[in-house]
PALOBA-194773 format. One record per residue: x, y, z of N, C-alpha, C in turn; residue number from 0. Coordinates in nm, 3 decimals, padded with zeros to 5 digits. Example, Ala and Ser with C-alpha at 12.3 -4.5 7.8 and 13.67 -1.06 7.14 Angstrom:
<recs>
REC     n.xx     n.yy     n.zz    ca.xx    ca.yy    ca.zz     c.xx     c.yy     c.zz    n
REC   01.319  -00.569   00.780   01.230  -00.450   00.780   01.320  -00.330   00.780    0
REC   01.285  -00.225   00.708   01.367  -00.106   00.714   01.290   00.003   00.787    1
</recs>
This chain:
<recs>
REC     n.xx     n.yy     n.zz    ca.xx    ca.yy    ca.zz     c.xx     c.yy     c.zz    n
REC   01.933  -03.840  -00.929   01.843  -03.816  -00.943   01.824  -03.618  -00.933    0
REC   01.916  -03.564  -00.850   01.876  -03.410  -00.857   01.951  -03.291  -00.966    1
REC   02.037  -03.421  -01.047   02.121  -03.358  -01.166   02.012  -03.341  -01.232    2
REC   01.943  -03.451  -01.300   01.817  -03.478  -01.375   01.787  -03.381  -01.309    3
REC   01.662  -03.353  -01.281   01.645  -03.288  -01.178   01.635  -03.093  -01.280    4
REC   01.799  -03.072  -01.304   01.823  -02.950  -01.330   01.869  -02.952  -01.415    5
REC   01.890  -02.872  -01.519   01.934  -02.811  -01.629   02.022  -02.660  -01.634    6
REC   02.129  -02.667  -01.662   02.220  -02.572  -01.609   02.209  -02.503  -01.496    7
REC   02.204  -02.588  -01.391   02.210  -02.511  -01.238   02.117  -02.497  -01.170    8
REC   01.953  -02.474  -01.282   01.835  -02.409  -01.228   01.752  -02.526  -01.203    9
REC   01.675  -02.560  -01.111   01.575  -02.643  -01.127   01.498  -02.693  -01.242   10
REC   01.414  -02.716  -01.283   01.325  -02.724  -01.375   01.199  -02.654  -01.348   11
REC   01.145  -02.700  -01.223   01.021  -02.618  -01.166   01.025  -02.489  -01.195   12
REC   01.180  -02.467  -01.133   01.168  -02.267  -01.156   01.184  -02.231  -01.327   13
REC   01.228  -02.279  -01.410   01.227  -02.296  -01.522   01.128  -02.247  -01.625   14
REC   01.052  -02.387  -01.562   00.882  -02.373  -01.613   00.814  -02.214  -01.549   15
REC   00.801  -02.215  -01.447   00.768  -02.104  -01.403   00.821  -01.994  -01.473   16
REC   00.941  -01.948  -01.515   01.013  -01.844  -01.546   00.922  -01.832  -01.710   17
REC   00.925  -01.966  -01.753   00.880  -01.939  -01.880   00.689  -01.908  -01.925   18
REC   00.630  -01.925  -01.835   00.488  -01.919  -01.821   00.467  -01.768  -01.765   19
REC   00.592  -01.719  -01.670   00.554  -01.574  -01.617   00.597  -01.498  -01.759   20
REC   00.680  -01.526  -01.840   00.750  -01.462  -01.925   00.627  -01.465  -02.055   21
REC   00.570  -01.589  -02.109   00.484  -01.593  -02.184   00.318  -01.512  -02.136   22
REC   00.250  -01.468  -02.006   00.212  -01.436  -01.969   00.179  -01.301  -01.976   23
REC   00.336  -01.237  -01.937   00.370  -01.088  -01.962   00.402  -01.056  -02.121   24
REC   00.425  -01.127  -02.201   00.384  -01.117  -02.322   00.267  -01.080  -02.450   25
REC   00.198  -01.155  -02.372   00.020  -01.190  -02.387   00.003  -01.070  -02.353   26
REC  -00.013  -01.023  -02.231  -00.090  -00.911  -02.141   00.024  -00.782  -02.207   27
REC   00.142  -00.789  -02.290   00.183  -00.642  -02.344   00.050  -00.643  -02.456   28
REC   00.070  -00.759  -02.549   00.021  -00.776  -02.670  -00.153  -00.695  -02.639   29
REC  -00.212  -00.799  -02.536  -00.349  -00.722  -02.538  -00.358  -00.570  -02.516   30
REC  -00.295  -00.520  -02.441  -00.247  -00.378  -02.397  -00.243  -00.307  -02.539   31
REC  -00.118  -00.339  -02.619  -00.063  -00.206  -02.713  -00.172  -00.284  -02.855   32
REC  -00.240  -00.407  -02.852  -00.292  -00.415  -02.956  -00.399  -00.299  -02.967   33
REC  -00.503  -00.275  -02.892  -00.633  -00.147  -02.867  -00.540  -00.003  -02.938   34
REC  -00.428   00.051  -02.934  -00.343   00.199  -02.909  -00.289   00.141  -03.072   35
REC  -00.260  -00.010  -03.087  -00.165   00.004  -03.274  -00.269  -00.021  -03.300   36
REC  -00.378  -00.040  -03.294  -00.531  -00.059  -03.443  -00.612   00.117  -03.407   37
REC  -00.592   00.146  -03.327  -00.654   00.316  -03.328  -00.536   00.379  -03.437   38
REC  -00.413   00.349  -03.377  -00.303   00.475  -03.483  -00.328   00.387  -03.577   39
REC  -00.308   00.308  -03.639  -00.307   00.247  -03.801  -00.479   00.317  -03.869   40
REC  -00.517   00.316  -03.807  -00.675   00.321  -03.843  -00.629   00.479  -03.813   41
REC  -00.604   00.555  -03.788  -00.592   00.707  -03.780  -00.511   00.766  -03.917   42
REC  -00.444   00.644  -03.929  -00.307   00.684  -04.067  -00.354   00.644  -04.179   43
REC  -00.461   00.570  -04.180  -00.535   00.462  -04.298  -00.623   00.572  -04.373   44
REC  -00.635   00.555  -04.519  -00.668   00.610  -04.585  -00.794   00.551  -04.547   45
REC  -00.967   00.681  -04.533  -01.043   00.675  -04.487  -01.167   00.641  -04.559   46
REC  -01.145   00.637  -04.653  -01.275   00.509  -04.770  -01.185   00.417  -04.715   47
REC  -01.047   00.332  -04.687  -00.998   00.187  -04.709  -01.054   00.162  -04.599   48
REC  -01.079   00.285  -04.465  -01.096   00.216  -04.386  -01.255   00.145  -04.382   49
REC  -01.313   00.244  -04.429  -01.480   00.151  -04.397  -01.484   00.039  -04.457   50
REC  -01.386  -00.051  -04.518  -01.399  -00.168  -04.533  -01.374  -00.284  -04.423   51
REC  -01.291  -00.232  -04.369  -01.271  -00.267  -04.187  -01.104  -00.362  -04.265   52
REC  -01.097  -00.456  -04.149  -00.967  -00.575  -04.114  -00.832  -00.512  -04.113   53
REC  -00.884  -00.358  -04.109  -00.720  -00.265  -03.994  -00.715  -00.359  -03.942   54
REC  -00.551  -00.382  -03.918  -00.510  -00.457  -03.734  -00.396  -00.351  -03.693   55
REC  -00.315  -00.364  -03.691  -00.189  -00.290  -03.650  -00.109  -00.208  -03.761   56
REC  -00.166  -00.200  -03.815  -00.060  -00.141  -03.975  -00.163  -00.072  -04.050   57
REC  -00.145   00.066  -04.106  -00.268   00.122  -04.218  -00.229   00.031  -04.336   58
REC  -00.330   00.042  -04.403  -00.326  -00.044  -04.526  -00.282   00.038  -04.661   59
REC  -00.305   00.184  -04.595  -00.299   00.262  -04.759  -00.318   00.382  -04.666   60
REC  -00.121   00.422  -04.591  -00.101   00.539  -04.576  -00.135   00.696  -04.555   61
REC  -00.181   00.747  -04.485  -00.209   00.902  -04.564  -00.226   00.958  -04.414   62
REC  -00.179   01.084  -04.413  -00.210   01.203  -04.281  -00.310   01.286  -04.339   63
REC  -00.397   01.233  -04.432  -00.506   01.317  -04.469  -00.665   01.333  -04.329   64
REC  -00.648   01.265  -04.277  -00.751   01.252  -04.126  -00.678   01.409  -04.002   65
REC  -00.560   01.366  -04.027  -00.471   01.460  -03.919  -00.506   01.602  -04.005   66
REC  -00.472   01.598  -04.091  -00.491   01.693  -04.210  -00.659   01.832  -04.173   67
REC  -00.703   01.682  -04.182  -00.913   01.709  -04.175  -00.901   01.840  -03.990   68
REC  -00.864   01.730  -03.955  -00.879   01.794  -03.773  -00.827   01.931  -03.770   69
REC  -00.678   01.935  -03.801  -00.589   02.076  -03.811  -00.679   02.198  -03.867   70
REC  -00.800   02.182  -03.972  -00.769   02.245  -04.084  -00.919   02.306  -03.971   71
REC  -00.980   02.255  -03.898  -01.047   02.349  -03.782  -01.035   02.448  -03.750   72
REC  -01.129   02.581  -03.741  -01.047   02.679  -03.693  -01.119   02.673  -03.525   73
REC  -00.982   02.722  -03.443  -00.943   02.728  -03.264  -00.892   02.590  -03.265   74
REC  -00.797   02.525  -03.364  -00.794   02.435  -03.304  -00.672   02.503  -03.232   75
REC  -00.597   02.607  -03.298  -00.466   02.614  -03.234  -00.492   02.670  -03.108   76
REC  -00.609   02.781  -03.120  -00.597   02.823  -02.983  -00.616   02.764  -02.863   77
REC  -00.708   02.666  -02.940  -00.738   02.534  -02.803  -00.618   02.478  -02.712   78
REC  -00.519   02.452  -02.816  -00.406   02.324  -02.788  -00.296   02.482  -02.687   79
REC  -00.328   02.617  -02.736  -00.252   02.697  -02.686  -00.310   02.662  -02.500   80
REC  -00.457   02.729  -02.505  -00.543   02.737  -02.338  -00.537   02.630  -02.276   81
REC  -00.540   02.483  -02.359  -00.475   02.332  -02.278  -00.362   02.332  -02.224   82
REC  -00.262   02.394  -02.283  -00.156   02.363  -02.217  -00.157   02.432  -02.187   83
REC  -00.130   02.562  -02.137  -00.178   02.654  -02.048  -00.220   02.620  -01.903   84
REC  -00.353   02.558  -01.918  -00.472   02.549  -01.808  -00.358   02.435  -01.715   85
REC  -00.314   02.345  -01.820  -00.253   02.213  -01.763  -00.140   02.231  -01.686   86
REC  -00.063   02.334  -01.732   00.100   02.371  -01.650   00.054   02.433  -01.559   87
REC  -00.044   02.556  -01.590  -00.074   02.610  -01.449  -00.173   02.573  -01.331   88
REC  -00.229   02.506  -01.405  -00.358   02.438  -01.312  -00.268   02.271  -01.234   89
REC  -00.172   02.210  -01.282  -00.070   02.112  -01.235  -00.004   02.174  -01.088   90
REC   00.034   02.323  -01.119   00.181   02.350  -01.042   00.085   02.376  -00.961   91
REC   00.033   02.477  -00.966  -00.105   02.581  -00.840  -00.172   02.446  -00.720   92
REC  -00.205   02.341  -00.807  -00.244   02.197  -00.743  -00.151   02.107  -00.673   93
REC  -00.061   02.138  -00.745   00.033   02.068  -00.626   00.055   02.169  -00.509   94
REC   00.118   02.281  -00.547   00.130   02.393  -00.396   00.015   02.369  -00.319   95
REC  -00.069   02.398  -00.357  -00.182   02.393  -00.262  -00.231   02.288  -00.206   96
REC  -00.235   02.126  -00.232  -00.198   02.051  -00.207  -00.131   02.001  -00.060   97
REC   00.017   02.015  -00.161   00.154   01.966  -00.086   00.137   02.069   00.140   98
REC   00.089   02.201   00.078   00.101   02.296   00.178  -00.021   02.310   00.302   99
REC  -00.140   02.237   00.208  -00.235   02.189   00.330  -00.202   02.047   00.403  100
REC  -00.115   01.970   00.333  -00.082   01.869   00.376   00.004   01.866   00.493  101
REC   00.102   01.921   00.442   00.212   02.005   00.564   00.141   02.025   00.661  102
REC   00.021   02.125   00.677  -00.036   02.258   00.767  -00.093   02.060   00.820  103
REC  -00.167   01.988   00.778  -00.264   01.880   00.896  -00.188   01.779   00.902  104
REC  -00.017   01.817   00.865   00.080   01.690   00.951   00.113   01.692   01.032  105
REC   00.115   01.883   01.069   00.187   01.882   01.177   00.100   01.843   01.299  106
REC   00.169   01.827   01.393   00.061   01.761   01.548   00.073   01.928   01.647  107
REC   00.126   01.978   01.573   00.098   02.150   01.700   00.003   02.198   01.638  108
REC  -00.114   02.171   01.493  -00.194   02.234   01.475  -00.315   02.176   01.509  109
REC  -00.376   02.266   01.585  -00.484   02.233   01.668  -00.623   02.156   01.623  110
REC  -00.651   02.228   01.494  -00.771   02.197   01.420  -00.721   02.113   01.300  111
REC  -00.645   02.044   01.318  -00.610   01.911   01.181  -00.722   01.844   01.216  112
REC  -00.795   01.763   01.270  -00.923   01.678   01.275  -01.024   01.749   01.228  113
REC  -01.047   01.873   01.257  -01.165   01.939   01.208  -01.160   01.966   01.056  114
REC  -01.059   01.974   00.995  -01.030   02.042   00.884  -00.981   01.880   00.833  115
REC  -00.908   01.756   00.881  -00.974   01.646   00.788  -01.102   01.593   00.733  116
REC  -01.149   01.612   00.846  -01.322   01.591   00.840  -01.382   01.634   00.764  117
REC  -01.351   01.791   00.742  -01.443   01.851   00.664  -01.414   01.845   00.498  118
REC  -01.282   01.814   00.473  -01.228   01.785   00.337  -01.254   01.619   00.327  119
REC  -01.297   01.547   00.446  -01.307   01.375   00.382  -01.480   01.420   00.331  120
REC  -01.528   01.485   00.370  -01.675   01.522   00.343  -01.716   01.578   00.232  121
REC  -01.602   01.626   00.153  -01.628   01.701   00.032  -01.648   01.546  -00.071  122
REC  -01.532   01.459  -00.030  -01.523   01.366  -00.115  -01.637   01.294  -00.156  123
REC  -01.733   01.271  -00.027  -01.935   01.200  -00.055  -02.028   01.254  -00.060  124
REC  -02.027   01.452  -00.049  -02.065   01.549  -00.039  -02.073   01.644  -00.156  125
REC  -02.146   01.651  -00.247  -02.146   01.734  -00.321  -02.274   01.839  -00.388  126
REC  -02.256   01.992  -00.386  -02.388   02.027  -00.401  -02.454   02.004  -00.541  127
REC  -02.333   01.934  -00.593  -02.463   01.962  -00.750  -02.391   02.053  -00.852  128
REC  -02.452   02.011  -00.999  -02.365   02.114  -01.059  -02.503   02.236  -01.093  129
REC  -02.589   02.236  -01.053  -02.706   02.389  -01.069  -02.605   02.450  -00.957  130
REC  -02.600   02.418  -00.831  -02.554   02.510  -00.738  -02.366   02.533  -00.784  131
REC  -02.360   02.451  -00.836  -02.188   02.488  -00.862  -02.220   02.605  -00.961  132
REC  -02.295   02.561  -01.106  -02.289   02.699  -01.148  -02.335   02.855  -01.109  133
REC  -02.423   02.824  -01.048  -02.456   02.951  -00.973  -02.354   03.012  -00.895  134
REC  -02.248   02.902  -00.794  -02.153   02.977  -00.734  -02.042   03.038  -00.845  135
REC  -02.002   02.979  -00.875  -01.930   03.026  -01.020  -01.969   03.148  -01.058  136
REC  -02.094   03.175  -01.120  -02.167   03.313  -01.119  -02.133   03.446  -01.052  137
REC  -02.145   03.357  -00.946  -02.165   03.511  -00.837  -02.002   03.519  -00.825  138
REC  -01.927   03.444  -00.848  -01.769   03.447  -00.834  -01.732   03.566  -00.959  139
REC  -01.804   03.537  -01.068  -01.784   03.615  -01.132  -01.649   03.578  -01.264  140
REC  -01.692   03.409  -01.264  -01.563   03.350  -01.347  -01.576   03.292  -01.446  141
REC  -01.766   03.308  -01.458  -01.753   03.283  -01.637  -01.722   03.392  -01.700  142
REC  -01.670   03.286  -01.799  -01.605   03.397  -01.944  -01.422   03.425  -01.842  143
REC  -01.374   03.342  -01.802  -01.286   03.378  -01.751  -01.140   03.244  -01.741  144
REC  -01.037   03.292  -01.733  -00.960   03.166  -01.800  -00.943   03.086  -01.558  145
REC  -00.977   03.223  -01.503  -00.987   03.171  -01.356  -01.069   03.036  -01.371  146
REC  -01.141   02.992  -01.412  -01.296   02.912  -01.378  -01.219   02.793  -01.449  147
REC  -01.076   02.804  -01.532  -01.004   02.661  -01.530  -00.933   02.572  -01.417  148
REC  -00.862   02.695  -01.330  -00.784   02.657  -01.220  -00.818   02.667  -01.112  149
REC  -00.906   02.761  -01.064  -00.968   02.805  -00.916  -01.050   02.707  -00.894  150
REC  -01.165   02.655  -00.946  -01.239   02.562  -00.910  -01.196   02.450  -00.816  151
REC  -01.083   02.385  -00.911  -01.023   02.224  -00.900  -00.914   02.228  -00.814  152
REC  -00.882   02.398  -00.740  -00.755   02.405  -00.701  -00.683   02.317  -00.582  153
REC  -00.826   02.268  -00.504  -00.783   02.179  -00.404  -00.878   02.054  -00.392  154
REC  -00.820   01.941  -00.387  -00.847   01.807  -00.387  -00.832   01.761  -00.274  155
REC  -00.949   01.672  -00.171  -00.905   01.613  -00.116  -00.816   01.485  -00.139  156
REC  -00.900   01.420  -00.194  -00.794   01.303  -00.261  -00.639   01.352  -00.244  157
REC  -00.566   01.420  -00.273  -00.447   01.471  -00.332  -00.404   01.499  -00.199  158
REC  -00.479   01.630  -00.113  -00.463   01.682   00.013  -00.399   01.485   00.074  159
REC  -00.474   01.398   00.118  -00.484   01.328   00.153  -00.349   01.191   00.145  160
REC  -00.342   01.219   00.033  -00.189   01.160  -00.066  -00.050   01.181  -00.020  161
REC  -00.027   01.337  -00.005   00.030   01.388   00.078   00.096   01.355   00.147  162
REC  -00.067   01.419   00.255  -00.025   01.410   00.435   00.002   01.259   00.468  163
REC  -00.024   01.157   00.384   00.017   00.981   00.449   00.144   01.003   00.401  164
REC   00.185   01.037   00.303   00.374   01.080   00.271   00.419   01.088   00.360  165
REC   00.412   01.265   00.408   00.457   01.350   00.508   00.486   01.291   00.630  166
REC   00.396   01.157   00.679   00.336   01.160   00.782   00.451   01.051   00.835  167
REC   00.496   00.958   00.710   00.562   00.869   00.711   00.724   00.916   00.719  168
REC   00.747   01.059   00.736   00.869   01.138   00.732   00.888   01.189   00.851  169
REC   00.990   01.100   00.900   01.048   01.157   01.097   01.026   01.285   01.123  170
REC   00.945   01.297   01.244   00.903   01.439   01.266   01.059   01.519   01.311  171
REC   01.130   01.403   01.355   01.276   01.461   01.420   01.311   01.602   01.340  172
REC   01.300   01.554   01.162   01.399   01.658   01.069   01.317   01.791   01.111  173
REC   01.177   01.778   01.118   01.119   01.906   01.133   01.198   02.002   01.210  174
REC   01.207   01.905   01.382   01.287   01.933   01.506   01.396   01.997   01.479  175
REC   01.490   01.952   01.406   01.639   01.958   01.377   01.594   02.080   01.278  176
REC   01.528   02.113   01.208   01.570   02.199   01.104   01.501   02.315   01.216  177
REC   01.434   02.309   01.308   01.346   02.462   01.375   01.486   02.496   01.504  178
REC   01.539   02.406   01.519   01.702   02.374   01.592   01.807   02.484   01.546  179
REC   01.786   02.435   01.358   01.888   02.515   01.326   01.829   02.627   01.287  180
REC   01.697   02.716   01.355   01.696   02.861   01.291   01.567   02.835   01.151  181
REC   01.503   02.729   01.112   01.424   02.745   01.014   01.292   02.771   01.028  182
REC   01.220   02.865   01.018   01.091   02.870   01.037   00.971   02.720   00.906  183
REC   00.871   02.788   00.939   00.744   02.663   00.892   00.804   02.663   00.760  184
REC   00.762   02.764   00.686   00.774   02.781   00.528   00.953   02.720   00.487  185
REC   01.056   02.774   00.559   01.125   02.702   00.509   01.165   02.533   00.570  186
REC   01.121   02.520   00.647   01.074   02.359   00.634   01.039   02.351   00.528  187
REC   00.895   02.376   00.518   00.851   02.318   00.406   00.900   02.302   00.260  188
REC   00.944   02.411   00.237   00.983   02.427   00.097   01.131   02.330   00.106  189
REC   01.234   02.353   00.221   01.373   02.250   00.143   01.389   02.138   00.252  190
REC   01.299   02.093   00.313   01.291   01.962   00.380   01.174   01.866   00.361  191
REC   01.066   01.917   00.332   00.935   01.849   00.333   00.949   01.820   00.175  192
REC   00.928   01.942   00.084   00.923   01.908  -00.080   01.004   01.794  -00.136  193
REC   01.183   01.829  -00.122   01.223   01.738  -00.118   01.187   01.533  -00.161  194
REC   01.136   01.546   00.016   01.134   01.439   00.032   00.967   01.378   00.030  195
REC   00.903   01.447  -00.044   00.758   01.410  -00.075   00.758   01.392  -00.265  196
REC   00.879   01.399  -00.324   00.869   01.356  -00.452   00.773   01.295  -00.537  197
REC   00.808   01.136  -00.469   00.703   01.017  -00.530   00.510   01.081  -00.528  198
REC   00.536   01.080  -00.411   00.376   01.177  -00.355   00.298   01.285  -00.486  199
REC   00.477   01.379  -00.465   00.382   01.501  -00.552   00.375   01.445  -00.748  200
REC   00.472   01.330  -00.752   00.476   01.307  -00.879   00.378   01.244  -00.931  201
REC   00.272   01.181  -00.836   00.188   01.081  -00.876   00.064   01.210  -00.897  202
REC   00.021   01.262  -00.784  -00.066   01.370  -00.768  -00.056   01.439  -00.926  203
REC   00.102   01.510  -00.927   00.076   01.564  -01.086  -00.002   01.540  -01.196  204
REC   00.038   01.384  -01.205   00.027   01.321  -01.298  -00.177   01.309  -01.322  205
REC  -00.230   01.310  -01.210  -00.350   01.293  -01.214  -00.410   01.416  -01.215  206
REC  -00.328   01.557  -01.172  -00.409   01.682  -01.189  -00.330   01.702  -01.352  207
REC  -00.182   01.672  -01.370  -00.193   01.685  -01.545  -00.309   01.613  -01.663  208
REC  -00.337   01.519  -01.608  -00.424   01.423  -01.669  -00.570   01.507  -01.711  209
REC  -00.625   01.538  -01.578  -00.743   01.592  -01.540  -00.767   01.727  -01.606  210
REC  -00.650   01.800  -01.621  -00.674   01.902  -01.676  -00.658   01.947  -01.826  211
REC  -00.563   01.809  -01.894  -00.591   01.824  -02.040  -00.708   01.738  -02.078  212
REC  -00.746   01.653  -01.989  -00.864   01.595  -02.076  -01.044   01.657  -02.056  213
REC  -00.996   01.734  -01.947  -01.141   01.822  -01.921  -01.187   01.952  -02.077  214
REC  -01.307   01.915  -02.097  -01.390   02.020  -02.157  -01.484   02.032  -02.161  215
REC  -01.589   01.973  -02.065  -01.716   01.992  -01.990  -01.720   02.154  -01.952  216
REC  -01.571   02.204  -01.877  -01.644   02.338  -01.825  -01.612   02.425  -01.904  217
REC  -01.529   02.428  -01.988  -01.501   02.514  -02.103  -01.663   02.502  -02.171  218
REC  -01.777   02.398  -02.228  -01.877   02.396  -02.247  -01.965   02.495  -02.161  219
REC  -01.964   02.438  -02.051  -02.074   02.492  -01.932  -01.991   02.648  -01.930  220
REC  -01.933   02.724  -01.938  -01.869   02.855  -01.852  -01.778   02.938  -01.978  221
REC  -01.754   02.876  -02.102  -01.636   02.978  -02.217  -01.652   02.902  -02.375  222
REC  -01.839   02.872  -02.346  -01.831   02.782  -02.500  -01.854   02.909  -02.607  223
REC  -01.893   03.023  -02.571  -01.895   03.108  -02.638  -01.734   03.227  -02.647  224
REC  -01.672   03.194  -02.550  -01.553   03.258  -02.606  -01.413   03.206  -02.623  225
REC  -01.442   03.238  -02.756  -01.311   03.180  -02.885  -01.173   03.182  -02.835  226
REC  -01.152   03.248  -02.779  -00.996   03.310  -02.735  -00.992   03.185  -02.607  227
REC  -01.054   03.168  -02.522  -01.053   03.083  -02.415  -01.102   02.899  -02.403  228
REC  -01.121   02.881  -02.561  -01.207   02.783  -02.585  -01.023   02.590  -02.545  229
REC  -01.053   02.516  -02.540  -00.983   02.426  -02.508  -00.978   02.297  -02.634  230
REC  -00.846   02.256  -02.615  -00.790   02.138  -02.738  -00.958   02.039  -02.762  231
REC  -00.970   02.029  -02.571  -01.093   01.878  -02.600  -01.187   01.921  -02.654  232
REC  -01.248   02.044  -02.627  -01.347   02.128  -02.688  -01.384   02.116  -02.812  233
REC  -01.244   02.166  -02.865  -01.272   02.161  -03.026  -01.267   02.049  -03.068  234
REC  -01.228   01.930  -03.020  -01.222   01.795  -03.068  -01.353   01.781  -03.019  235
REC  -01.429   01.817  -02.974  -01.575   01.730  -02.956  -01.648   01.814  -03.062  236
REC  -01.625   01.941  -03.078  -01.676   01.995  -03.214  -01.683   01.933  -03.332  237
REC  -01.574   01.877  -03.362  -01.468   01.821  -03.460  -01.567   01.732  -03.475  238
REC  -01.609   01.600  -03.377  -01.627   01.484  -03.399  -01.828   01.537  -03.398  239
REC  -01.918   01.677  -03.354  -01.997   01.689  -03.357  -02.004   01.736  -03.542  240
REC  -01.909   01.749  -03.590  -01.930   01.815  -03.694  -01.939   01.722  -03.792  241
REC  -01.830   01.644  -03.799  -01.839   01.505  -03.908  -01.921   01.437  -03.891  242
REC  -01.985   01.385  -03.767  -02.096   01.320  -03.792  -02.232   01.434  -03.792  243
REC  -02.275   01.541  -03.842  -02.362   01.601  -03.855  -02.350   01.693  -03.948  244
REC  -02.218   01.703  -04.041  -02.218   01.785  -04.141  -02.250   01.981  -04.123  245
REC  -02.158   01.984  -03.959  -02.181   02.116  -03.941  -02.063   02.184  -04.040  246
REC  -02.064   02.301  -04.062  -01.934   02.319  -04.149  -01.858   02.404  -04.055  247
REC  -01.770   02.348  -04.016  -01.669   02.431  -03.905  -01.528   02.433  -03.953  248
REC  -01.495   02.422  -04.091  -01.363   02.431  -04.164  -01.368   02.612  -04.192  249
REC  -01.275   02.624  -04.202  -01.202   02.787  -04.292  -01.223   02.757  -04.419  250
REC  -01.319   02.824  -04.435  -01.302   02.854  -04.608  -01.351   02.706  -04.655  251
REC  -01.369   02.591  -04.660  -01.383   02.464  -04.672  -01.539   02.419  -04.720  252
REC  -01.575   02.343  -04.794  -01.699   02.269  -04.822  -01.667   02.193  -04.771  253
REC  -01.805   02.133  -04.664  -01.810   02.049  -04.581  -01.852   01.910  -04.639  254
REC  -01.895   01.911  -04.790  -01.948   01.800  -04.815  -01.873   01.740  -04.912  255
REC  -01.775   01.879  -04.934  -01.599   01.825  -05.024  -01.592   01.740  -04.903  256
REC  -01.500   01.759  -04.769  -01.419   01.705  -04.697  -01.468   01.598  -04.633  257
REC  -01.633   01.557  -04.632  -01.693   01.438  -04.565  -01.670   01.342  -04.706  258
REC  -01.667   01.364  -04.826  -01.642   01.300  -04.909  -01.509   01.209  -04.952  259
REC  -01.444   01.250  -04.852  -01.296   01.234  -04.832  -01.263   01.138  -04.691  260
REC  -01.366   01.176  -04.600  -01.333   01.153  -04.501  -01.398   01.025  -04.408  261
REC  -01.412   01.022  -04.293  -01.543   00.931  -04.279  -01.550   00.956  -04.096  262
REC  -01.646   00.973  -04.010  -01.647   01.011  -03.838  -01.522   00.884  -03.800  263
REC  -01.541   00.758  -03.843  -01.473   00.708  -03.743  -01.334   00.735  -03.755  264
REC  -01.233   00.753  -03.891  -01.142   00.762  -03.910  -01.081   00.900  -03.847  265
REC  -01.183   01.017  -03.837  -01.141   01.146  -03.745  -01.178   01.086  -03.586  266
REC  -01.250   01.002  -03.588  -01.219   01.006  -03.451  -01.091   00.928  -03.380  267
REC  -01.046   00.836  -03.477  -00.917   00.766  -03.407  -00.822   00.874  -03.417  268
REC  -00.805   00.990  -03.483  -00.697   01.076  -03.477  -00.691   01.128  -03.344  269
REC  -00.867   01.163  -03.306  -00.864   01.249  -03.244  -00.813   01.183  -03.133  270
REC  -00.842   01.024  -03.103  -00.791   00.964  -02.994  -00.636   00.981  -02.980  271
REC  -00.573   00.968  -03.070  -00.439   00.939  -03.096  -00.353   01.080  -03.006  272
REC  -00.416   01.216  -03.101  -00.382   01.333  -03.080  -00.409   01.402  -02.899  273
REC  -00.470   01.366  -02.860  -00.500   01.328  -02.708  -00.380   01.317  -02.604  274
REC  -00.417   01.136  -02.648  -00.320   01.056  -02.580  -00.182   01.089  -02.622  275
REC  -00.128   01.099  -02.665   00.038   01.084  -02.721   00.115   01.174  -02.613  276
REC   00.029   01.291  -02.610   00.088   01.441  -02.516   00.096   01.341  -02.357  277
REC  -00.002   01.252  -02.295   00.021   01.207  -02.174   00.124   01.100  -02.164  278
REC   00.176   01.082  -02.277   00.180   00.905  -02.301   00.384   00.956  -02.310  279
REC   00.354   01.096  -02.346   00.546   01.119  -02.383   00.551   01.209  -02.224  280
REC   00.450   01.236  -02.096   00.483   01.282  -01.941   00.538   01.155  -01.894  281
REC   00.407   01.050  -01.900   00.440   00.939  -01.820   00.586   00.869  -01.804  282
REC   00.664   00.867  -01.875   00.807   00.773  -01.836   00.863   00.915  -01.730  283
REC   00.893   00.993  -01.765   00.956   01.086  -01.695   00.887   01.064  -01.582  284
REC   00.753   01.078  -01.447   00.690   01.044  -01.369   00.652   00.888  -01.321  285
REC   00.740   00.775  -01.397   00.694   00.682  -01.431   00.737   00.556  -01.247  286
REC   00.854   00.614  -01.234   00.965   00.543  -01.117   00.871   00.632  -00.998  287
REC   00.852   00.778  -01.008   00.784   00.842  -00.828   00.586   00.801  -00.855  288
REC   00.578   00.758  -00.949   00.416   00.725  -00.972   00.397   00.595  -00.931  289
REC   00.516   00.512  -00.904   00.496   00.390  -00.847   00.526   00.376  -00.688  290
REC   00.599   00.497  -00.671   00.628   00.501  -00.543   00.504   00.535  -00.460  291
REC   00.430   00.652  -00.500   00.365   00.732  -00.464   00.176   00.592  -00.479  292
REC   00.197   00.531  -00.554   00.057   00.488  -00.550   00.067   00.336  -00.458  293
REC   00.258   00.314  -00.437   00.204   00.213  -00.333   00.204   00.274  -00.191  294
REC   00.215   00.380  -00.190   00.190   00.482  -00.076   00.094   00.431   00.081  295
REC   00.154   00.317   00.162   00.066   00.295   00.315   00.037   00.183   00.211  296
REC   00.091   00.067   00.144   00.058  -00.038   00.142   00.124  -00.130   00.258  297
REC   00.293  -00.112   00.304   00.319  -00.150   00.392   00.347  -00.104   00.532  298
REC   00.327  -00.128   00.676   00.361  -00.067   00.745   00.438  -00.143   00.850  299
REC   00.515  -00.029   00.888   00.617  -00.111   01.010   00.560  -00.144   01.138  300
</recs>
């Protein structure tokens, strides 16, 4: 009877369970990938043909016209450069500020850590609102400057608590032994703490990078009239507005002629691909650290 219940040394119940798991994984993968592949197919399909509908995961009439239309907008290259610059600078400075503050709050010899932690936690629930924040930015003379992209979000309470929780899991004896060897606080932070907090840093780096890359509303509020400080996302918002309101934003091109060759839906799909691909390229390099960081604190010894 026991042999009859087994096939190849594996119980039938285990094999059936494995089959169900594999089928479920395949279904979830297909459900997850289909919307992205559909958007990609529409962005690569002829605009007039896409209006007919019926596009699935491959283009019916392949063309790059939609992407050519988007990159014909003035200011897009400048916006791409500024977006890359703000993403890199904002992410690096955000990591440094969050990790340094988290390291300070994790120190048991820091007398004011409870007060500072409480103050940071309150900022996650209480906000001054958009108008007071705008007035603050104006009084700080950051309107019309690149600094408005980086400084206001330099410290995030959530990121600080994520890194602090990770540091709290590191034996304090490591810091004490480093002190015995003559290391000062900055040396301990730079050479002991930072290398051991890579999973947490990778997690918040992804959060910071995605937030900076996708941000456009701050450009609209503070730098909307500054063409040299425009961002990619803000320019793409203008593209969508132009394709739906027939506003001529092309370099020396007739909007009526362009609109006869493209559809707003195709342009939107192409824009979706443009803003998504950079994050998809970066994510695999951070994925292993990201999983460790997200499971932080799930198991307590």
